[in-house]
C-alpha positions in Angstrom: 29.6 154.5 104.1 32.1 157.3 104.6 33.4 155.8 107.8 33.8 152.4 106.1 35.8 154.0 103.3 38.0 155.8 105.8 38.7 152.6 107.7 39.5 150.7 104.5 41.8 153.4 103.3 43.7 153.6 106.7 44.0 149.8 106.7 45.4 149.8 103.2 48.0 152.4 104.1 49.0 150.6 107.3 49.2 147.3 105.5 51.5 148.7 102.9 53.7 150.2 105.5 53.9 146.8 107.3 54.7 144.9 104.1 57.4 147.4 103.2 59.3 146.4 106.4 59.2 142.7 105.4 59.9 142.9 101.7 61.1 139.9 99.8 64.8 140.0 99.2 65.9 140.7 95.6 67.8 138.1 93.6 71.2 139.5 94.6 70.4 139.2 98.3 69.1 135.6 98.0 72.2 134.6 96.0 74.4 135.7 98.9 72.3 133.7 101.3 72.6 130.6 99.1 76.4 130.9 98.7 76.9 131.4 102.4 76.3 127.6 102.9 79.5 126.2 101.3 78.9 122.9 99.5 82.6 122.2 99.4 85.1 122.0 102.2 88.9 122.4 101.9 90.9 119.4 103.0 91.8 121.2 106.2 88.1 121.9 107.0 87.2 118.3 106.2 90.1 117.1 108.4 89.0 119.3 111.2 85.3 118.2 110.8 86.3 114.5 110.9 88.9 115.0 113.6 91.7 113.6 111.4 94.9 115.1 110.1 95.3 116.3 106.5 97.8 113.5 106.0 95.3 110.8 107.2 92.8 112.1 104.7 95.4 112.1 101.9 96.3 108.5 103.0 92.7 107.5 102.6 92.5 109.0 99.1 95.8 107.4 98.1 94.8 104.0 99.4 91.5 104.1 97.5 93.3 105.2 94.3 95.8 102.4 94.6 93.0 99.8 95.0 91.1 101.3 92.1 94.2 101.2 89.9 95.4 97.7 90.8 92.0 96.0 91.0 90.4 98.0 88.2 87.4 98.7 90.4 86.4 99.8 93.9 83.5 98.4 95.7 81.6 101.0 97.7 81.7 104.7 97.9 85.1 106.4 97.4 86.2 109.4 99.4 84.3 112.4 97.8 87.0 114.8 96.6 87.7 117.1 93.7 91.3 118.1 93.0 91.9 121.4 91.3 95.6 122.0 90.6 97.1 120.9 93.9 94.1 121.7 96.1 91.6 119.1 97.4 87.9 120.0 97.9 85.5 117.7 99.6 81.7 117.6 99.0 80.0 118.2 102.3 76.9 116.1 101.4 78.8 113.2 99.9 81.2 113.2 102.8 78.4 112.2 105.1 77.4 109.4 102.7 81.0 108.2 102.6 81.3 108.3 106.4 78.1 106.3 106.8 79.0 103.6 104.3 82.6 103.3 105.5 81.4 102.9 109.1 78.8 100.4 108.1 81.3 98.3 106.2 83.9 98.7 109.0 86.4 99.6 106.3 90.0 99.8 107.4 92.9 101.8 105.9 96.4 100.6 106.7 99.8 100.9 105.1 98.4 102.3 101.8 95.7 99.6 101.4 92.0 99.4 102.0 90.6 96.4 103.9 86.9 95.9 103.1 
């Protein structure tokens, strides 16, 4: 009985020491991990990702805006951007949706217009 108690006590101490090394991160540490994955890209980052120039992306945005304004509607998914002051930010998740749909539709952008 004494031996069993001794073994149980040693196991408990070793288990605590083992768990201490692998403790769960506190909320501040987990927030840092979450924010490390950026949900928004700058227009430069999006251009680099898509292997386009910043001007080509701005041309896409402008073409879609013109069609939306003149026709009063736009069929399909529009380029996923947010404009704050003069800076453009692009949703990383929605960018993939836009790329897939635009490719599937074989959409063309030429001379400020969208050909669908």
